[in-house]
N, C-alpha and C positions, 0 to 999 in steps of 0.2 A: 710734372704733370703725368698722370697715369694714363695708359691706354684704356680704351673702353673695355677691351676684352679682359683686362686685369682688374676691373672694378669688382669689389666683393659683392655678393648677392646671396640672398636666401632662396634663390630660384628652385633649388632641388627640394628643399623643405616645403616651399609654398606651392610648387607646381606638381608635386608627386602626391596629390590628393587622391585618396581612395576613390574608386569608381562609385562607391556608395554615396559620396558627397555629390558627385555629378548627378546621380539618379535622384537624390533628394533635394535638388535645387528648388523644386516647387515648394518645399516646406518653408523656405525663407523667401519665397516670392521672386526668385531670380530666374530669368530666362537664359537660354543658351548664350545669347549675345552678352548679357551682363556678366555671366560667369566667365566668359572668355576675356572680358575687359579686366576682371579681377585677376585672372591668371596672368595676363600680360603685364599688368601693373606689378604683380608679385615678382615677376622675372626682372622687371626694370626699376624696381623701387629705389635702388641705390645708384642709379645711372649718374646722378649729379656728383657722386664721389669721384668720377673721372676728371672733374675740373679742379679737384683738390690736390695739394702736394702729397706725393707718396710718403715723404718723411713724417708728415702729420698723421696720416692714416696708419702708418706702421710703427708709430711711437710706442715703446714698451713702458714708458713712465706715465704716471697719471697726467691727464690733460689739465692745464690751467683754465680759468674761466673764459679767457679770450680764445683759446684754442677750441674749446668745447662749442662756443658760439659760432666759430668759423666753420667747424664740421657740421653743425646743425643747419647751415645754409644749403646743404646738399639736396634736401628735399625740394626746396624752392628752385634751385638750379635744375634739378631733374624735371620739374614741372615745366619750366621754361623751354627746355630742350624738346620735350615731347609736344608742347603746345604749338610748336611750329607746324605740326602736321594736323590739319583739321580733324581727321578721322581718329586722332588719339586724344582729343580734349578731355574725355571722361577718364581715360587712363592717366592723363597728366594730373587731374585733380586728385585721383586716388593716391598717386605718388606723393603729392604735396602733403596729404594728410596721413600717410602711412606711419608717421612717427608721433602721432597724437596719442594721448593716453586717456583712458576712460575717466580718470580723476581730474583731467584738465592740466596736468603737469607736463604734457608733451610739447611738441613744437611742430610747425612754426606759428600756428594760430591759437594755441592753447584751447582747442575745442574740448568738450567733455561729453561724456555719455552718448546719447543718441544724436548729438550734433555731428558726430563722426560717422561718415557713411559706413554701412556694414562691411562693404568690401575693404575699406581701409582698416577697419578693426580686425578683419580676418588676416590681412597682410601683417599687421602689427603682431598678432599672436604667433604667426609663422616665423616672423623675423626674430622674435624673442626666443622661441624654441631653438632656432638655428644658432643664435648667439650663444645659447647655453651649451649646445653639443659640438660647437666648433672651436678649434684652437684660435686664440687671439694673440697678438704680439705681447699682450700684457698678462695673459693667463692661459693655462691649458683647458681643454674642453672638459665639461662635466660628462659623466657617463649617462648614456641614454638607455632607458628601458622601454622596449617596445613590446606590446601585447602579442 
């Protein structure tokens, strides 16, 4: 079992949003409270991985189907962890859906398109970018070009 502090996260990528995003929140209809919920969910979106075995998370070989399904449970586990705090119910739902994909091929509920809340879609993009520019047990990071 991994400690919570050792759980991987895309918090830096997802929470280091430029101030212009914060200023333009009105353009996508988000208030300060909603934006804060998205920021918090971005920081905690992989908290459920703390309940998974380190050996599985750090495996350098390809995962088999059973292992992949086991790891994909982390978003539901994370939702359950945060759902225990009534003030975090919205954050918990964003965490549940942070691994959904626009084409419906994500998990755990196979939502697609606009069925996925905008906050969860933003977290998903941040997480994908973070995955590309970060070293993983099974591959080196890709180079990042920043404007």
